[in-house]
SERO-4910 file (N, C-alpha, C, O; in steps of 0.05 Angstrom, whole numbers):
BEGIN
 pado doro    nc1    nc2    nc3   cac1   cac2   cac3    cc1    cc2    cc3    oc1    oc2    oc3
  Unk    A    -38    303  -1410    -30    332  -1414     -2    322  -1432     16    306  -1426
  Unk    A     -8    340  -1459     21    337  -1473     41    354  -1468     41    376  -1479
  Unk    A     56    349  -1454     77    364  -1441    100    373  -1465    112    394  -1464
  Unk    A    102    357  -1480    122    365  -1505    110    402  -1519    120    424  -1523
  Unk    A     78    389  -1521     64    407  -1539     59    435  -1516     49    454  -1528
  Unk    A     63    438  -1489     70    451  -1476     89    474  -1482     92    497  -1488
  Unk    A    107    439  -1473    150    467  -1480    145    479  -1503    144    504  -1502
  Unk    A    141    470  -1522    129    487  -1549    122    498  -1549    133    512  -1566
  Unk    A     97    514  -1534     79    527  -1538     97    557  -1527     90    578  -1537
  Unk    A    117    559  -1509    136    584  -1517    133    596  -1477    147    610  -1463
  Unk    A    104    577  -1471    106    591  -1441    113    588  -1424    105    600  -1405
  Unk    A    140    558  -1421    159    575  -1403    181    592  -1400    195    595  -1380
  Unk    A    182    601  -1422    204    627  -1421    194    645  -1424    208    663  -1432
  Unk    A    167    651  -1419    145    677  -1414    149    672  -1379    149    691  -1364
  Unk    A    151    646  -1371    151    644  -1341    177    653  -1334    180    674  -1321
  Unk    A    195    638  -1340    224    649  -1335    224    688  -1340    230    705  -1324
  Unk    A    219    690  -1354    227    713  -1361    207    739  -1342    211    764  -1343
  Unk    A    187    726  -1327    176    749  -1320    148    759  -1332    137    778  -1321
  Unk    A    138    745  -1354    125    759  -1360     99    755  -1370     93    764  -1393
  Unk    A     79    739  -1349     62    725  -1344     50    739  -1321     62    751  -1303
  Unk    A     22    735  -1325      6    746  -1291      7    729  -1271     21    709  -1271
  Unk    A     -8    739  -1251      3    723  -1231    -15    694  -1226    -10    675  -1211
  Unk    A    -31    697  -1239    -56    680  -1244    -45    651  -1263    -47    627  -1257
  Unk    A    -34    661  -1284    -11    644  -1307     12    632  -1289     19    608  -1290
  Unk    A     23    649  -1272     50    637  -1256     47    619  -1232     64    605  -1221
  Unk    A     20    624  -1227      9    604  -1211      4    579  -1226     19    560  -1220
  Unk    A    -15    575  -1244    -19    563  -1262      1    536  -1271     -3    512  -1270
  Unk    A     29    555  -1281     48    540  -1295     60    532  -1267     66    508  -1265
  Unk    A     63    543  -1249     81    533  -1220     70    507  -1204     82    489  -1192
  Unk    A     43    512  -1207     29    487  -1206     30    451  -1229     27    427  -1227
  Unk    A     35    468  -1243     51    438  -1265     74    435  -1256     79    413  -1246
  Unk    A     95    455  -1257    124    436  -1252    114    417  -1229    119    393  -1232
  Unk    A    104    424  -1208    103    405  -1191     95    376  -1200    109    358  -1189
  Unk    A     74    366  -1217     68    363  -1231     90    342  -1253     97    318  -1257
  Unk    A     94    360  -1258    110    344  -1283    141    341  -1287    149    349  -1309
  Unk    A    157    332  -1274    185    332  -1277    193    340  -1294    213    353  -1289
  Unk    A    185    339  -1327    196    350  -1345    197    372  -1348    218    384  -1353
  Unk    A    169    385  -1345    171    418  -1344    190    427  -1325    204    446  -1333
  Unk    A    195    416  -1297    214    438  -1286    234    439  -1298    247    460  -1296
  Unk    A    248    416  -1316    274    407  -1318    280    423  -1345    301    432  -1354
  Unk    A    261    424  -1353    259    448  -1380    261    473  -1370    277    486  -1383
  Unk    A    247    490  -1346    250    508  -1329    279    521  -1329    290    541  -1338
  Unk    A    286    492  -1311    319    498  -1303    331    506  -1321    341    528  -1322
  Unk    A    332    482  -1346    346    490  -1366    354    519  -1380    375    531  -1379
  Unk    A    330    526  -1392    320    562  -1398    330    573  -1379    342    594  -1386
  Unk    A    331    571  -1362    346    586  -1336    378    596  -1341    391    617  -1344
  Unk    A    384    561  -1336    419    561  -1329    421    576  -1370    430    599  -1371
  Unk    A    415    567  -1389    416    583  -1407    413    614  -1413    418    627  -1433
  Unk    A    403    622  -1386    389    661  -1389    409    668  -1378    421    689  -1386
  Unk    A    422    647  -1352    448    657  -1339    471    657  -1355    488    675  -1356
  Unk    A    471    640  -1364    500    634  -1391    494    662  -1407    515    673  -1413
  Unk    A    476    674  -1414    477    687  -1434    483    721  -1418    498    738  -1427
  Unk    A    466    724  -1391    469    748  -1372    511    743  -1377    524    759  -1391
  Unk    A    520    723  -1365    548    729  -1363    560    725  -1388    584    728  -1391
  Unk    A    542    717  -1410    571    733  -1439    568    764  -1448    585    775  -1462
  Unk    A    547    775  -1439    546    814  -1439    551    827  -1423    550    851  -1427
  Unk    A    563    816  -1392    568    828  -1371    596    845  -1375    607    841  -1396
  Unk    A    610    864  -1358    620    884  -1372    649    866  -1363    668    882  -1368
  Unk    A    657    847  -1355    680    834  -1357    687    820  -1380    709    810  -1384
  Unk    A    664    818  -1400    673    803  -1422    680    822  -1441    682    813  -1464
  Unk    A    685    853  -1439    684    866  -1459    710    864  -1457    723    856  -1438
  Unk    A    715    873  -1478    763    878  -1491    761    911  -1485    747    924  -1500
  Unk    A    773    919  -1469    765    949  -1468    798    958  -1484    800    977  -1499
  Unk    A    811    948  -1481    840    951  -1509    830    953  -1532    834    975  -1540
  Unk    A    818    939  -1548    805    939  -1569    781    965  -1574    782    980  -1593
  Unk    A    763    966  -1557    749    990  -1546    762   1015  -1548    750   1031  -1563
  Unk    A    782   1023  -1538    804   1048  -1540    816   1053  -1562    819   1077  -1566
  Unk    A    829   1029  -1587    832   1029  -1607    812   1034  -1624    826   1040  -1644
  Unk    A    787   1036  -1632    764   1043  -1637    757   1073  -1632    746   1088  -1648
  Unk    A    764   1078  -1612    758   1112  -1613    779   1131  -1624    776   1155  -1629
  Unk    A    806   1111  -1629    822   1136  -1634    827   1131  -1668    846   1137  -1682
  Unk    A    797   1116  -1675    799   1110  -1712    775   1123  -1714    762   1121  -1735
  Unk    A    767   1138  -1691    737   1157  -1702    742   1187  -1714    726   1204  -1721
  Unk    A    776   1189  -1715    782   1224  -1723    765   1247  -1724    754   1261  -1741
  Unk    A    768   1244  -1691    735   1262  -1680    719   1265  -1684    711   1288  -1684
  Unk    A    698   1242  -1693    676   1233  -1701    661   1237  -1672    671   1232  -1650
  Unk    A    631   1248  -1680    618   1247  -1652    614   1218  -1644    615   1201  -1660
  Unk    A    608   1213  -1616    601   1186  -1613    576   1183  -1590    577   1191  -1567
  Unk    A    561   1173  -1597    535   1172  -1594    543   1168  -1562    557   1150  -1553
  Unk    A    530   1188  -1545    537   1176  -1512    505   1166  -1504    499   1155  -1483
  Unk    A    493   1170  -1518    462   1166  -1502    461   1142  -1498    470   1125  -1512
  Unk    A    446   1138  -1469    440   1112  -1459    430   1084  -1476    409   1091  -1487
  Unk    A    435   1065  -1480    419   1046  -1489    396   1036  -1466    392   1042  -1443
  Unk    A    384   1018  -1483    366   1011  -1469    374    986  -1459    387    970  -1472
  Unk    A    366    983  -1429    374    957  -1415    362    937  -1425    339    935  -1433
  Unk    A    392    910  -1423    378    888  -1428    365    875  -1411    373    872  -1388
  Unk    A    343    867  -1420    326    852  -1396    332    834  -1393    322    826  -1371
  Unk    A    346    816  -1403    354    787  -1406    373    795  -1375    365    812  -1359
  Unk    A    377    792  -1374    401    801  -1345    388    800  -1324    391    787  -1303
  Unk    A    364    823  -1334    350    825  -1297    330    795  -1296    331    782  -1276
  Unk    A    311    784  -1322    296    781  -1318    308    742  -1312    293    725  -1302
  Unk    A    329    737  -1319    341    715  -1317    349    708  -1281    349    687  -1269
  Unk    A    355    733  -1275    352    732  -1240    320    727  -1230    311    710  -1214
  Unk    A    305    748  -1244    285    752  -1226    269    723  -1231    250    718  -1216
  Unk    A    274    707  -1248    261    680  -1252    269    668  -1242    253    650  -1236
  Unk    A    297    663  -1229    316    642  -1212    301    649  -1176    302    634  -1157
  Unk    A    294    669  -1177    280    682  -1150    252    676  -1144    239    672  -1123
  Unk    A    245    678  -1172    222    678  -1168    217    635  -1164    197    625  -1153
  Unk    A    229    628  -1170    229    598  -1173    234    589  -1149    216    578  -1137
  Unk    A    268    590  -1136    271    591  -1115    246    596  -1091    242    578  -1075
  Unk    A    231    620  -1091    211    628  -1072    188    610  -1067    174    609  -1047
  Unk    A    186    589  -1100    158    569  -1106    168    550  -1087    154    541  -1069
  Unk    A    199    542  -1092    212    519  -1080    205    517  -1047    195    498  -1035
  Unk    A    216    545  -1035    220    554  -1006    193    551   -996    188    536   -977
  Unk    A    171    567  -1012    147    560   -998    134    528  -1001    115    519   -987
  Unk    A    149    515  -1023    133    487  -1017    142    471   -998    130    452   -987
  Unk    A    169    482   -994    184    464   -977    173    472   -950    173    453   -934
  Unk    A    162    501   -938    157    513   -917    128    493   -904    124    486   -881
  Unk    A    110    485   -930     91    467   -934     80    447   -924     58    439   -915
  Unk    A    113    441   -933    109    401   -932    121    412   -903    100    412   -891
  Unk    A    141    421   -884    144    425   -866    113    427   -836    103    415   -818
  Unk    A    113    443   -845     86    454   -839     67    432   -830     63    427   -806
  Unk    A     54    418   -852     32    393   -863     52    366   -843     38    349   -834
  Unk    A     77    363   -837     88    343   -820     89    350   -796     85    332   -779
  Unk    A     92    371   -789     93    380   -756     67    375   -754     61    361   -735
  Unk    A     40    385   -774     19    385   -765      6    357   -755     -8    351   -736
  Unk    A     19    338   -781     15    309   -781     26    298   -754     20    276   -744
  Unk    A     40    314   -745     56    290   -719     38    298   -691     30    281   -675
  Unk    A     32    332   -691     18    337   -671     -4    316   -672     -9    303   -652
  Unk    A    -20    311   -699    -42    297   -697    -41    270   -686    -57    262   -669
  Unk    A    -23    256   -697    -14    237   -671    -10    238   -645    -22    224   -628
  Unk    A     10    256   -638      2    257   -609    -22    253   -601    -30    233   -588
  Unk    A    -34    275   -611    -66    276   -594    -82    257   -593   -102    256   -579
  Unk    A    -75    236   -612    -92    211   -621    -82    189   -595    -97    177   -580
  Unk    A    -53    186   -597    -40    167   -573    -46    174   -550    -55    156   -537
  Unk    A    -43    206   -532    -65    204   -511    -88    208   -510    -93    216   -487
  Unk    A   -118    207   -528   -139    201   -535   -132    180   -524   -128    176   -500
  Unk    A   -129    161   -548   -120    126   -539   -127    123   -502   -146    118   -488
  Unk    A    -95    131   -498    -86    123   -480   -112    136   -450   -114    125   -429
  Unk    A   -125    156   -458   -147    167   -447   -170    146   -445   -180    140   -423
  Unk    A   -179    136   -469   -187    114   -465   -193     95   -446   -209     92   -428
  Unk    A   -167     77   -460   -145     57   -433   -153     60   -414   -165     42   -402
  Unk    A   -150     89   -401   -152     94   -371   -181     94   -370   -182     74   -356
  Unk    A   -199     99   -372   -221    102   -375   -237     78   -372   -256     74   -357
  Unk    A   -223     59   -393   -234     31   -386   -225     12   -365   -239     -6   -356
  Unk    A   -198     20   -358   -185      8   -328   -210     18   -307   -224      3   -295
  Unk    A   -211     40   -306   -226     56   -283   -250     37   -284   -250     24   -263
  Unk    A   -272     30   -301   -290     28   -312   -288     -3   -292   -299     -7   -270
  Unk    A   -272    -18   -305   -267    -39   -293   -270    -50   -266   -285    -66   -255
  Unk    A   -238    -27   -254   -233    -25   -226   -265    -22   -212   -277    -38   -198
  Unk    A   -272     -1   -221   -295      7   -200   -317    -15   -203   -327    -16   -181
  Unk    A   -329    -32   -219   -334    -52   -218   -332    -77   -208   -350    -92   -200
  Unk    A   -300    -81   -210   -299    -98   -192   -289    -87   -154   -276   -104   -144
  Unk    A   -291    -77   -146   -292    -51   -126   -325    -59   -112   -333    -66    -90
  Unk    A   -341    -54   -141   -369    -57   -121   -381    -80   -122   -403    -84   -112
  Unk    A   -366   -100   -137   -377   -122   -124   -366   -139   -103   -374   -159    -91
  Unk    A   -343   -123   -101   -326   -135    -66   -349   -118    -45   -363   -130    -29
  Unk    A   -349    -95    -47   -364    -94    -28   -399    -96    -19   -410    -92      2
  Unk    A   -407   -103    -43   -438   -113    -45   -442   -142    -32   -464   -150    -24
  Unk    A   -417   -157    -32   -415   -187    -32   -434   -193     -3   -436   -174     13
  Unk    A   -446   -216      4   -465   -218     19   -448   -222     49   -461   -219     70
  Unk    A   -416   -229     50   -399   -238     69   -395   -220     80   -394   -222    104
  Unk    A   -389   -186     64   -374   -175     65   -380   -155     99   -396   -136    102
  Unk    A   -370   -162    112   -369   -140    144   -363   -109    136   -344   -106    121
  Unk    A   -379    -85    144   -379    -60    132   -373    -50    177   -387    -60    195
  Unk    A   -347    -27    181   -351    -20    199   -349     11    193   -327     16    182
  Unk    A   -366     34    196   -371     61    198   -356     65    222   -359     56    244
  Unk    A   -334     85    210   -317     97    229   -324    130    234   -326    145    215
  Unk    A   -328    137    259   -336    170    264   -323    184    270   -303    175    282
  Unk    A   -323    207    267   -297    230    270   -294    241    298   -307    257    311
  Unk    A   -274    230    303   -269    233    334   -248    270    350   -230    284    341
  Unk    A   -263    270    373   -255    300    379   -258    322    373   -281    332    372
  Unk    A   -233    338    365   -238    361    342   -240    353    310   -238    368    290
  Unk    A   -246    328    312   -249    320    281   -269    311    280   -271    294    262
  Unk    A   -293    315    299   -324    311    295   -333    305    256   -343    286    245
  Unk    A   -323    328    248   -344    323    225   -323    303    203   -325    303    178
  Unk    A   -306    289    216   -295    275    185   -297    238    194   -286    228    214
  Unk    A   -314    227    175   -325    209    171   -301    178    152   -282    184    137
  Unk    A   -304    158    156   -292    135    139   -313    110    145   -329    105    163
  Unk    A   -305     98    123   -321     73    125   -301     50    123   -279     58    116
  Unk    A   -304     21    128   -284      7    123   -304    -23    115   -323    -30    130
  Unk    A   -297    -40     87   -307    -59     79   -294    -83     80   -283    -90     60
  Unk    A   -291   -101    105   -272   -124    113   -276   -155    101   -291   -168    115
  Unk    A   -268   -167     79   -270   -187     73   -256   -203     80   -236   -210     67
  Unk    A   -263   -213    100   -243   -236    121   -239   -257    107   -216   -267    113
  Unk    A   -249   -270     91   -244   -292     70   -222   -286     45   -218   -302     26
  Unk    A   -209   -259     50   -179   -260     29   -171   -236     43   -165   -217     30
  Unk    A   -171   -235     67   -161   -213     94   -150   -187     73   -127   -178     71
  Unk    A   -172   -179     62   -178   -146     49   -194   -135     63   -215   -145     71
  Unk    A   -186   -114     68   -205    -84     76   -203    -66     49   -185    -60     33
  Unk    A   -228    -60     50   -233    -41     23   -239     -3     47   -259     -2     60
  Unk    A   -227     11     47   -233     36     58   -238     46     44   -226     44     23
  Unk    A   -260     65     46   -281     91     34   -270    122     51   -281    131     71
  Unk    A   -252    130     41   -235    148     58   -241    179     58   -227    196     68
  Unk    A   -270    186     39   -280    201     17   -283    227     47   -275    250     42
  Unk    A   -293    220     74   -300    239     85   -275    255    108   -276    270    128
  Unk    A   -252    239     89   -223    257    106   -216    272     86   -220    269     62
  Unk    A   -201    300    103   -186    317     80   -160    312     66   -145    296     76
  Unk    A   -156    321     50   -125    314     38   -105    329     58   -105    353     65
  Unk    A    -86    307     64    -64    313     81    -57    334     75    -63    342     52
  Unk    A    -42    350     95    -23    382     92      7    364     81      9    340     80
  Unk    A     23    381     76     53    377     68     62    364     85     50    368    106
  Unk    A     86    343     88     93    335    107     80    303    117     92    282    122
  Unk    A     55    311    117     37    290    140     29    283    111     30    294     89
  Unk    A     12    241    129     -2    222    110    -15    214    133    -11    219    156
  Unk    A    -35    197    119    -63    182    139    -52    147    146    -56    133    126
  Unk    A    -44    139    159    -45    120    165    -69    106    185    -83    120    200
  Unk    A    -72     81    183    -92     59    182    -87     46    200    -64     38    198
  Unk    A    -98     38    218    -91     16    250   -124      5    254   -147     13    258
  Unk    A   -106    -21    249   -120    -44    255   -121    -45    303   -105    -37    320
  Unk    A   -139    -54    305   -143    -55    333   -155    -79    344   -173    -95    337
  Unk    A   -131    -77    372   -147    -93    391   -156    -86    423   -138    -79    439
  Unk    A   -190    -91    433   -192    -75    444   -182    -73    481   -178    -55    497
  Unk    A   -183   -105    481   -171   -117    511   -151   -131    515   -152   -155    518
  Unk    A   -127   -116    516   -115    -90    514   -109    -77    498    -96    -89    482
  Unk    A   -113    -55    494   -110    -36    471    -88    -32    453    -69    -17    459
  Unk    A    -90    -48    424    -60    -50    419    -64    -47    389    -76    -65    376
  Unk    A    -56    -31    381    -52    -29    354    -30    -39    332     -5    -42    334
  Unk    A    -47    -42    311    -17    -48    290    -24    -41    265    -39    -55    252
  Unk    A    -14    -21    257    -16    -14    229    -18    -30    202     -8    -51    195
  Unk    A    -33    -16    192    -37    -30    166    -31     -8    138    -43     -9    117
  Unk    A    -11      7    144     -2     23    118     -9     48    123    -28     56    137
  Unk    A     11     63    107      3     94    104     -2     92     78      8     76     63
  Unk    A    -22    113     70    -40    119     41    -22    142     35    -25    163     47
  Unk    A     -2    140     14     18    154      2     -2    168    -15    -10    191     -9
  Unk    A    -13    155    -38    -27    179    -54    -58    190    -51    -72    202    -67
  Unk    A    -63    178    -22    -84    204    -10   -103    229    -28   -125    232    -37
  Unk    A    -73    246    -28    -89    268    -42    -95    268    -67   -113    283    -75
  Unk    A    -80    248    -88    -80    252   -108   -106    235   -130   -110    239   -154
  Unk    A   -122    209   -105   -131    194   -114   -155    211   -117   -159    230   -101
  Unk    A   -178    202   -148   -195    210   -154   -211    199   -123   -217    215   -105
  Unk    A   -217    170   -122   -250    162   -111   -239    152    -84   -248    131    -74
  Unk    A   -220    167    -71   -220    161    -41   -222    130    -30   -227    125     -6
  Unk    A   -216    111    -51   -221     82    -37   -193     66    -44   -177     69    -63
  Unk    A   -193     48    -20   -164     36    -27   -162      8    -10   -173      3     11
  Unk    A   -150     -3    -22   -149    -22    -24   -125    -34     -6   -102    -30    -12
  Unk    A   -137    -54     26   -106    -56     47   -114    -76     56   -136    -84     62
  Unk    A    -88    -88     58    -82   -127     58    -84   -116     93    -74    -95    101
  Unk    A   -107   -142    119   -101   -139    127   -120   -186    145   -140   -201    143
  Unk    A    -97   -184    156    -90   -211    159    -98   -213    201    -96   -234    214
  Unk    A   -103   -191    211   -103   -189    235   -138   -200    249   -160   -205    237
  Unk    A   -132   -200    271   -167   -205    282   -177   -182    295   -183   -182    319
  Unk    A   -178   -164    281   -179   -138    290   -210   -128    298   -230   -131    283
  Unk    A   -210   -118    317   -239   -101    334   -242    -82    330   -265    -72    335
  Unk    A   -223    -67    319   -240    -38    312   -204    -28    288   -181    -36    283
  Unk    A   -226     -5    283   -198      6    261   -197     39    263   -215     56    267
  Unk    A   -171     41    258   -176     82    260   -161     85    247   -148     68    233
  Unk    A   -160    106    248   -144    125    222   -131    156    236   -144    173    249
  Unk    A   -110    157    231    -95    178    248    -71    194    217    -64    185    196
  Unk    A    -66    220    231    -62    237    210    -28    231    224    -27    233    249
  Unk    A    -14    227    215     18    224    227     46    241    197     41    244    173
  Unk    A     72    246    209     94    255    195     94    229    172     86    206    170
  Unk    A    109    250    155    110    232    126    122    211    132    142    217    144
  Unk    A    119    182    129    133    151    133    123    141    146    129    118    150
  Unk    A    100    153    160     87    140    182     99    134    203    123    137    203
  Unk    A     86    124    226     87    122    258     92     95    264     90     79    246
  Unk    A    100     87    289    103     60    293     82     57    318     84     35    329
  Unk    A     61     76    330     48     75    345     22    101    329     27    117    311
  Unk    A      1     97    339    -12    121    330    -13    146    345    -13    143    369
  Unk    A    -13    170    335     -9    193    350    -44    198    358    -58    198    338
  Unk    A    -56    202    379    -82    195    393    -91    228    388   -115    231    384
  Unk    A    -77    252    388    -85    269    394    -86    282    361    -97    304    357
  Unk    A    -72    264    337    -91    262    311   -106    239    303   -103    226    283
  Unk    A   -122    236    320   -146    203    318   -162    216    297   -168    234    312
  Unk    A   -173    222    276   -186    232    266   -222    211    254   -245    219    251
  Unk    A   -213    191    253   -237    168    254   -233    141    274   -210    136    281
  Unk    A   -245    132    279   -249    115    292   -274     93    302   -287     98    322
  Unk    A   -277     70    286   -296     42    298   -291     24    298   -272     14    286
  Unk    A   -307     12    314   -308    -12    321   -328    -34    305   -350    -31    295
  Unk    A   -307    -59    309   -325    -82    291   -336    -92    294   -326   -114    290
  Unk    A   -368    -94    302   -398   -100    301   -386   -133    308   -371   -145    293
  Unk    A   -396   -142    331   -408   -169    341   -426   -192    326   -439   -185    306
  Unk    A   -426   -209    332   -445   -232    324   -472   -221    348   -466   -207    368
  Unk    A   -491   -227    343   -510   -224    362   -516   -258    371   -532   -263    389
***
């Protein structure tokens, strides 16, 4: 674009004076965003208009001189008809307001765009986290399935006891690495202030050994937990205990119990 020819066309003066149509104003505004030299020319036109407006303001009139001229009229009739308003004094300010409004509109759009980009970036980061979590969960599930499907794993069903006959669980015991995998999907969520506690038992005499509490039971999705067990367990049980666990099982809160099968 030949910006010099555009400046010489006089359209920028009409833009500052507010004499263009809405469509033409929009076209000029878009060009101002693209060509800094056009914007500079508009600013210079506005500065000239403002100076001209100040030059014709009431403060610049010499009233003493004006009074003297009145005395020299010899009672001649003075024309008191109102003069046509000086449009320059209005259009200069109107053009300044229009330009300021355009710049404010641009800044607001820029801010909104930055906020949208920031929101999109946060959403992308959240999505990436979800994908990574899904990959980790898939890998953990595969490892778990491989573990419980091992031919040397020992499966111990835990049946419901007493008033909790509908409860159930299952222990997969890998003696080679002293690990049990507890599938506790058959237990309800622990009430507030309570926690599930897992026990390793020897039967003669009956001796319970705590394998720990399941603190994240209520929030865990698959209800399968990996627990270390180096004991010579003959049975496993699960009780509902106060938060923090108990030194010995509360038998009235024994939900499930299962005996380790012996070799024939």
